[in-house]
C-alpha positions, -999 to 999 in steps of 0.1 A, spaced: -692 -405 431 -656 -406 430 -634 -378 450 -604 -359 439 -588 -391 462 -600 -419 437 -617 -433 467 -653 -444 470 -668 -455 503 -691 -482 507 -714 -468 535 -742 -493 551 -746 -479 584 -729 -506 598 -702 -482 616 -698 -472 652 -666 -452 648 -642 -430 626 -640 -454 598 -659 -468 565 -674 -501 564 -655 -503 528 -631 -481 507 -629 -489 468 -599 -476 457 -581 -486 423 -606 -511 415 -602 -529 448 -625 -530 476 -611 -531 513 -632 -540 539 -628 -530 576 -632 -553 602 -670 -568 606 -681 -588 634 -710 -607 644 -729 -573 653 -772 -571 647 -771 -543 627 -807 -537 639 -792 -536 676 -756 -526 674 -751 -559 700 -731 -590 697 -756 -618 684 -757 -644 713 -751 -680 711 -713 -683 706 -687 -686 677 -716 -700 652 -741 -675 653 -712 -647 655 -696 -662 622 -732 -662 604 -736 -627 614 -701 -614 603 -704 -629 571 -742 -617 566 -723 -583 576 -697 -588 550 -720 -597 525 -740 -566 532 -714 -546 526 -703 -561 492 -740 -559 480 -735 -522 484 -707 -524 458 -725 -549 436 -704 -576 447 -708 -607 462 -685 -633 484 -676 -648 448 -656 -615 443 -635 -622 477 -601 -627 473 -585 -629 509 -601 -630 543 -582 -625 577 -602 -641 605 -590 -626 640 -605 -653 670 -604 -644 703 -601 -684 712 -585 -701 686 -599 -733 698 -628 -721 683 -616 -720 647 -631 -758 637 -665 -743 643 -659 -709 627 -644 -726 597 -673 -750 594 -697 -719 592 -674 -702 570 -673 -731 544 -711 -735 543 -711 -692 534 -683 -699 507 -696 -729 495 -706 -714 463 -677 -693 459 -654 -716 451 -623 -717 446 -621 -704 479 -607 -671 490 -570 -668 503 -573 -668 542 -555 -663 571 -564 -670 612 -552 -651 639 -558 -653 675 -559 -623 693 -563 -612 732 -597 -593 727 -620 -578 700 -642 -546 705 -679 -551 718 -668 -583 733 -669 -602 698 -656 -637 696 -647 -632 660 -640 -606 635 -632 -605 594 -614 -582 573 -620 -587 533 -604 -577 500 -625 -582 473 -621 -572 434 -653 -561 415 -661 -582 386 -644 -566 353 -670 -540 338 -692 -534 369 -686 -498 382 -686 -500 417 -716 -482 434 -723 -465 468 -740 -440 483 -710 -416 492 -674 -409 485 -643 -397 501 
């Protein structure tokens, strides 16, 4: 369902604030920042940057799947890291998740002072649904 504003919201229940997990507008899907929160508990997964990065990307995949997309549809990723020295470990996990998605999406990594909920990593994503695939999702704005 599409609203007058032409935006479709992909709501997969992964937010705890006044924002949508993703908005599709003009044929482009914009994902809000996803982090290493366990959707069952709402808590950051334990174990450091590697488990957090795995969970972050699983959360990205869940939001994309709500719109009929996969990591192969991602065109750009922005990674926010509390400690830039953890970039190599984050990068290794990231590469494993995107291994089947070559060519890799464009990417930026940024060091930040802090992230919500004590997260070590957060990622924002822009994806383009495959041609001919109507975006789907349970709600619209």
